[in-house]
Backbone atoms as SQL, in Angstrom:
CREATE TABLE atoms (id INTEGER PRIMARY KEY, chain TEXT, resi INTEGER, resn TEXT, atom TEXT, x REAL, y REAL, z REAL);
INSERT INTO atoms VALUES
  (1, 'A', 1, 'UNK', 'N', 72.934, -15.298, 35.876),
  (2, 'A', 1, 'UNK', 'CA', 73.474, -14.013, 36.316),
  (3, 'A', 1, 'UNK', 'C', 73.691, -13.175, 35.052),
  (4, 'A', 2, 'UNK', 'N', 73.240, -11.963, 35.050),
  (5, 'A', 2, 'UNK', 'CA', 73.458, -11.041, 33.883),
  (6, 'A', 2, 'UNK', 'C', 74.745, -10.281, 34.013),
  (7, 'A', 3, 'UNK', 'N', 75.238, -9.736, 32.914),
  (8, 'A', 3, 'UNK', 'CA', 76.461, -8.941, 32.967),
  (9, 'A', 3, 'UNK', 'C', 76.171, -7.563, 32.406),
  (10, 'A', 4, 'UNK', 'N', 76.967, -6.602, 32.784),
  (11, 'A', 4, 'UNK', 'CA', 76.886, -5.291, 32.290),
  (12, 'A', 4, 'UNK', 'C', 78.058, -5.020, 31.359),
  (13, 'A', 5, 'UNK', 'N', 77.716, -4.398, 30.252),
  (14, 'A', 5, 'UNK', 'CA', 78.717, -4.091, 29.255),
  (15, 'A', 5, 'UNK', 'C', 78.904, -2.615, 29.164),
  (16, 'A', 6, 'UNK', 'N', 80.145, -2.161, 29.080),
  (17, 'A', 6, 'UNK', 'CA', 80.441, -0.737, 28.940),
  (18, 'A', 6, 'UNK', 'C', 81.206, -0.542, 27.680),
  (19, 'A', 7, 'UNK', 'N', 81.181, 0.632, 27.122),
  (20, 'A', 7, 'UNK', 'CA', 81.972, 1.013, 25.958),
  (21, 'A', 7, 'UNK', 'C', 82.778, 2.245, 26.148),
  (22, 'A', 8, 'UNK', 'N', 83.957, 2.297, 25.676),
  (23, 'A', 8, 'UNK', 'CA', 84.879, 3.410, 25.751),
  (24, 'A', 8, 'UNK', 'C', 85.197, 3.861, 24.361),
  (25, 'A', 9, 'UNK', 'N', 85.637, 5.104, 24.209),
  (26, 'A', 9, 'UNK', 'CA', 86.049, 5.576, 22.858),
  (27, 'A', 9, 'UNK', 'C', 87.518, 5.783, 22.888),
  (28, 'A', 10, 'UNK', 'N', 88.141, 5.287, 21.821),
  (29, 'A', 10, 'UNK', 'CA', 89.557, 5.353, 21.610),
  (30, 'A', 10, 'UNK', 'C', 89.871, 5.949, 20.251),
  (31, 'A', 11, 'UNK', 'N', 90.913, 6.749, 20.173),
  (32, 'A', 11, 'UNK', 'CA', 91.358, 7.359, 18.949),
  (33, 'A', 11, 'UNK', 'C', 92.799, 6.993, 18.686),
  (34, 'A', 12, 'UNK', 'N', 93.165, 6.674, 17.443),
  (35, 'A', 12, 'UNK', 'CA', 94.485, 6.298, 17.128),
  (36, 'A', 12, 'UNK', 'C', 94.887, 6.759, 15.712),
  (37, 'A', 13, 'UNK', 'N', 96.086, 7.097, 15.501),
  (38, 'A', 13, 'UNK', 'CA', 96.617, 7.494, 14.152),
  (39, 'A', 13, 'UNK', 'C', 97.585, 6.511, 13.622),
  (40, 'A', 14, 'UNK', 'N', 97.716, 6.462, 12.305),
  (41, 'A', 14, 'UNK', 'CA', 98.635, 5.577, 11.611),
  (42, 'A', 14, 'UNK', 'C', 99.074, 6.249, 10.355),
  (43, 'A', 15, 'UNK', 'N', 100.304, 5.996, 9.968),
  (44, 'A', 15, 'UNK', 'CA', 100.818, 6.413, 8.689),
  (45, 'A', 15, 'UNK', 'C', 100.520, 5.399, 7.564),
  (46, 'A', 16, 'UNK', 'N', 100.009, 4.227, 7.977),
  (47, 'A', 16, 'UNK', 'CA', 99.798, 3.097, 7.066),
  (48, 'A', 16, 'UNK', 'C', 98.303, 3.046, 6.583),
  (49, 'A', 17, 'UNK', 'N', 97.366, 2.966, 7.469),
  (50, 'A', 17, 'UNK', 'CA', 95.955, 2.785, 7.060),
  (51, 'A', 17, 'UNK', 'C', 95.030, 3.031, 8.202),
  (52, 'A', 18, 'UNK', 'N', 93.681, 3.102, 7.849),
  (53, 'A', 18, 'UNK', 'CA', 92.678, 3.225, 8.902),
  (54, 'A', 18, 'UNK', 'C', 92.612, 1.878, 9.690),
  (55, 'A', 19, 'UNK', 'N', 92.710, 0.809, 9.012),
  (56, 'A', 19, 'UNK', 'CA', 92.706, -0.516, 9.705),
  (57, 'A', 19, 'UNK', 'C', 93.817, -0.626, 10.702),
  (58, 'A', 20, 'UNK', 'N', 94.985, -0.186, 10.303),
  (59, 'A', 20, 'UNK', 'CA', 96.152, -0.229, 11.201),
  (60, 'A', 20, 'UNK', 'C', 95.919, 0.663, 12.428),
  (61, 'A', 21, 'UNK', 'N', 95.316, 1.802, 12.244),
  (62, 'A', 21, 'UNK', 'CA', 95.011, 2.655, 13.392),
  (63, 'A', 21, 'UNK', 'C', 93.976, 1.994, 14.312),
  (64, 'A', 22, 'UNK', 'N', 92.925, 1.373, 13.784),
  (65, 'A', 22, 'UNK', 'CA', 91.961, 0.636, 14.581),
  (66, 'A', 22, 'UNK', 'C', 92.568, -0.499, 15.304),
  (67, 'A', 23, 'UNK', 'N', 93.355, -1.290, 14.652),
  (68, 'A', 23, 'UNK', 'CA', 94.032, -2.427, 15.298),
  (69, 'A', 23, 'UNK', 'C', 95.033, -1.979, 16.401),
  (70, 'A', 24, 'UNK', 'N', 95.671, -0.879, 16.216),
  (71, 'A', 24, 'UNK', 'CA', 96.550, -0.374, 17.259),
  (72, 'A', 24, 'UNK', 'C', 95.754, 0.066, 18.484),
  (73, 'A', 25, 'UNK', 'N', 94.586, 0.728, 18.224),
  (74, 'A', 25, 'UNK', 'CA', 93.782, 1.193, 19.417),
  (75, 'A', 25, 'UNK', 'C', 93.240, -0.065, 20.126),
  (76, 'A', 26, 'UNK', 'N', 92.864, -1.120, 19.402),
  (77, 'A', 26, 'UNK', 'CA', 92.366, -2.300, 20.016),
  (78, 'A', 26, 'UNK', 'C', 93.469, -3.029, 20.811),
  (79, 'A', 27, 'UNK', 'N', 94.646, -3.022, 20.212),
  (80, 'A', 27, 'UNK', 'CA', 95.821, -3.532, 20.948),
  (81, 'A', 27, 'UNK', 'C', 96.027, -2.901, 22.298),
  (82, 'A', 28, 'UNK', 'N', 95.884, -1.544, 22.277),
  (83, 'A', 28, 'UNK', 'CA', 96.060, -0.818, 23.576),
  (84, 'A', 28, 'UNK', 'C', 95.043, -1.196, 24.582),
  (85, 'A', 29, 'UNK', 'N', 93.765, -1.251, 24.074),
  (86, 'A', 29, 'UNK', 'CA', 92.669, -1.638, 24.966),
  (87, 'A', 29, 'UNK', 'C', 92.834, -3.071, 25.492),
  (88, 'A', 30, 'UNK', 'N', 93.292, -3.954, 24.676),
  (89, 'A', 30, 'UNK', 'CA', 93.421, -5.376, 25.055),
  (90, 'A', 30, 'UNK', 'C', 94.483, -5.574, 26.155),
  (91, 'A', 31, 'UNK', 'N', 95.387, -4.602, 26.231),
  (92, 'A', 31, 'UNK', 'CA', 96.443, -4.652, 27.236),
  (93, 'A', 31, 'UNK', 'C', 95.965, -4.224, 28.597),
  (94, 'A', 32, 'UNK', 'N', 94.766, -3.592, 28.688),
  (95, 'A', 32, 'UNK', 'CA', 94.310, -3.084, 30.023),
  (96, 'A', 32, 'UNK', 'C', 92.886, -3.530, 30.341),
  (97, 'A', 33, 'UNK', 'N', 92.069, -3.928, 29.352),
  (98, 'A', 33, 'UNK', 'CA', 90.729, -4.357, 29.605),
  (99, 'A', 33, 'UNK', 'C', 90.592, -5.871, 29.465),
  (100, 'A', 34, 'UNK', 'N', 89.706, -6.469, 30.300),
  (101, 'A', 34, 'UNK', 'CA', 89.418, -7.902, 30.185),
  (102, 'A', 34, 'UNK', 'C', 88.037, -8.052, 29.551),
  (103, 'A', 35, 'UNK', 'N', 87.805, -9.088, 28.888),
  (104, 'A', 35, 'UNK', 'CA', 86.567, -9.502, 28.309),
  (105, 'A', 35, 'UNK', 'C', 86.014, -8.446, 27.237),
  (106, 'A', 36, 'UNK', 'N', 86.883, -8.071, 26.393),
  (107, 'A', 36, 'UNK', 'CA', 86.443, -7.248, 25.223),
  (108, 'A', 36, 'UNK', 'C', 85.481, -8.094, 24.389),
  (109, 'A', 37, 'UNK', 'N', 84.292, -7.503, 24.129),
  (110, 'A', 37, 'UNK', 'CA', 83.342, -8.275, 23.405),
  (111, 'A', 37, 'UNK', 'C', 83.117, -7.760, 21.969),
  (112, 'A', 38, 'UNK', 'N', 83.620, -6.626, 21.668),
  (113, 'A', 38, 'UNK', 'CA', 83.413, -6.108, 20.338),
  (114, 'A', 38, 'UNK', 'C', 83.870, -4.678, 20.135),
  (115, 'A', 39, 'UNK', 'N', 83.831, -4.223, 18.931),
  (116, 'A', 39, 'UNK', 'CA', 84.200, -2.776, 18.669),
  (117, 'A', 39, 'UNK', 'C', 83.390, -2.280, 17.514),
  (118, 'A', 40, 'UNK', 'N', 83.277, -0.975, 17.487),
  (119, 'A', 40, 'UNK', 'CA', 82.515, -0.268, 16.408),
  (120, 'A', 40, 'UNK', 'C', 83.444, 0.817, 15.954),
  (121, 'A', 41, 'UNK', 'N', 83.526, 0.917, 14.563),
  (122, 'A', 41, 'UNK', 'CA', 84.255, 2.023, 13.986),
  (123, 'A', 41, 'UNK', 'C', 83.419, 3.203, 14.028),
  (124, 'A', 42, 'UNK', 'N', 83.748, 4.235, 14.814),
  (125, 'A', 42, 'UNK', 'CA', 82.937, 5.421, 14.938),
  (126, 'A', 42, 'UNK', 'C', 83.144, 6.431, 13.836),
  (127, 'A', 43, 'UNK', 'N', 84.473, 6.634, 13.473),
  (128, 'A', 43, 'UNK', 'CA', 84.841, 7.550, 12.393),
  (129, 'A', 43, 'UNK', 'C', 86.186, 7.263, 11.818),
  (130, 'A', 44, 'UNK', 'N', 86.346, 7.645, 10.627),
  (131, 'A', 44, 'UNK', 'CA', 87.694, 7.520, 9.955),
  (132, 'A', 44, 'UNK', 'C', 87.912, 8.836, 9.230),
  (133, 'A', 45, 'UNK', 'N', 89.085, 9.486, 9.545),
  (134, 'A', 45, 'UNK', 'CA', 89.398, 10.729, 8.930),
  (135, 'A', 45, 'UNK', 'C', 90.921, 10.610, 8.507),
  (136, 'A', 46, 'UNK', 'N', 91.360, 11.622, 7.805),
  (137, 'A', 46, 'UNK', 'CA', 92.809, 11.662, 7.367),
  (138, 'A', 46, 'UNK', 'C', 93.309, 13.061, 7.253),
  (139, 'A', 47, 'UNK', 'N', 94.615, 13.142, 7.424),
  (140, 'A', 47, 'UNK', 'CA', 95.307, 14.402, 7.088),
  (141, 'A', 47, 'UNK', 'C', 95.835, 14.324, 5.699),
  (142, 'A', 48, 'UNK', 'N', 95.769, 15.379, 4.918),
  (143, 'A', 48, 'UNK', 'CA', 96.218, 15.364, 3.543),
  (144, 'A', 48, 'UNK', 'C', 97.258, 16.497, 3.320),
  (145, 'A', 49, 'UNK', 'N', 98.318, 16.194, 2.660),
  (146, 'A', 49, 'UNK', 'CA', 99.323, 17.169, 2.239),
  (147, 'A', 49, 'UNK', 'C', 99.675, 16.950, 0.764),
  (148, 'A', 50, 'UNK', 'N', 99.608, 18.003, -0.045),
  (149, 'A', 50, 'UNK', 'CA', 100.006, 17.891, -1.467),
  (150, 'A', 50, 'UNK', 'C', 99.249, 16.754, -2.164),
  (151, 'A', 51, 'UNK', 'N', 97.942, 16.638, -1.863),
  (152, 'A', 51, 'UNK', 'CA', 97.079, 15.639, -2.495),
  (153, 'A', 51, 'UNK', 'C', 97.321, 14.178, -2.055),
  (154, 'A', 52, 'UNK', 'N', 98.077, 13.987, -1.000),
  (155, 'A', 52, 'UNK', 'CA', 98.366, 12.679, -0.555),
  (156, 'A', 52, 'UNK', 'C', 97.932, 12.505, 1.021),
  (157, 'A', 53, 'UNK', 'N', 97.470, 11.344, 1.340),
  (158, 'A', 53, 'UNK', 'CA', 97.144, 11.113, 2.728),
  (159, 'A', 53, 'UNK', 'C', 98.450, 10.892, 3.532),
  (160, 'A', 54, 'UNK', 'N', 98.582, 11.654, 4.580),
  (161, 'A', 54, 'UNK', 'CA', 99.834, 11.580, 5.382),
  (162, 'A', 54, 'UNK', 'C', 99.597, 10.888, 6.750),
  (163, 'A', 55, 'UNK', 'N', 98.320, 10.882, 7.186),
  (164, 'A', 55, 'UNK', 'CA', 98.014, 10.321, 8.467),
  (165, 'A', 55, 'UNK', 'C', 96.550, 9.835, 8.441),
  (166, 'A', 56, 'UNK', 'N', 96.321, 8.583, 8.800),
  (167, 'A', 56, 'UNK', 'CA', 95.007, 8.030, 8.903),
  (168, 'A', 56, 'UNK', 'C', 94.605, 8.064, 10.353),
  (169, 'A', 57, 'UNK', 'N', 93.329, 8.479, 10.630),
  (170, 'A', 57, 'UNK', 'CA', 92.825, 8.642, 12.005),
  (171, 'A', 57, 'UNK', 'C', 91.534, 7.777, 12.136),
  (172, 'A', 58, 'UNK', 'N', 91.537, 6.888, 13.137),
  (173, 'A', 58, 'UNK', 'CA', 90.322, 6.072, 13.383),
  (174, 'A', 58, 'UNK', 'C', 89.907, 6.222, 14.806),
  (175, 'A', 59, 'UNK', 'N', 88.603, 6.390, 15.020),
  (176, 'A', 59, 'UNK', 'CA', 87.975, 6.412, 16.302),
  (177, 'A', 59, 'UNK', 'C', 87.145, 5.164, 16.425),
  (178, 'A', 60, 'UNK', 'N', 87.349, 4.399, 17.523),
  (179, 'A', 60, 'UNK', 'CA', 86.578, 3.231, 17.753),
  (180, 'A', 60, 'UNK', 'C', 85.897, 3.249, 19.163),
  (181, 'A', 61, 'UNK', 'N', 84.780, 2.510, 19.255),
  (182, 'A', 61, 'UNK', 'CA', 84.167, 2.273, 20.495),
  (183, 'A', 61, 'UNK', 'C', 84.395, 0.825, 20.816),
  (184, 'A', 62, 'UNK', 'N', 85.054, 0.554, 21.956),
  (185, 'A', 62, 'UNK', 'CA', 85.338, -0.797, 22.439),
  (186, 'A', 62, 'UNK', 'C', 84.367, -1.170, 23.487),
  (187, 'A', 63, 'UNK', 'N', 83.714, -2.295, 23.350),
  (188, 'A', 63, 'UNK', 'CA', 82.786, -2.831, 24.396),
  (189, 'A', 63, 'UNK', 'C', 83.485, -3.923, 25.127),
  (190, 'A', 64, 'UNK', 'N', 83.189, -3.912, 26.479),
  (191, 'A', 64, 'UNK', 'CA', 83.746, -4.921, 27.379),
  (192, 'A', 64, 'UNK', 'C', 82.804, -5.126, 28.508),
  (193, 'A', 65, 'UNK', 'N', 82.928, -6.342, 29.144),
  (194, 'A', 65, 'UNK', 'CA', 82.104, -6.720, 30.260),
  (195, 'A', 65, 'UNK', 'C', 82.745, -6.208, 31.536),
  (196, 'A', 66, 'UNK', 'N', 81.945, -5.561, 32.401),
  (197, 'A', 66, 'UNK', 'CA', 82.357, -5.053, 33.624),
  (198, 'A', 66, 'UNK', 'C', 82.566, -6.258, 34.557),
  (199, 'A', 67, 'UNK', 'N', 83.617, -6.235, 35.322),
  (200, 'A', 67, 'UNK', 'CA', 83.931, -7.252, 36.281),
  (201, 'A', 67, 'UNK', 'C', 83.212, -6.955, 37.577),
  (202, 'A', 68, 'UNK', 'N', 82.617, -7.957, 38.199),
  (203, 'A', 68, 'UNK', 'CA', 81.895, -7.798, 39.527),
  (204, 'A', 68, 'UNK', 'C', 82.717, -8.357, 40.623);
């Protein structure tokens, strides 16, 4: 039997790092989706004030198997 995989896009911010933002988005997805099979980092951006990064922004694509 074959399975169908779907991907959704999630965006998350962090004051710590891009990795922290990605991990937080994955944690949110893991709370509602079953059978997460992978993720892709789609983009990483940041807000800057006075030459310092103030907020890290990460967009991820989360893949999961659709339940039948």
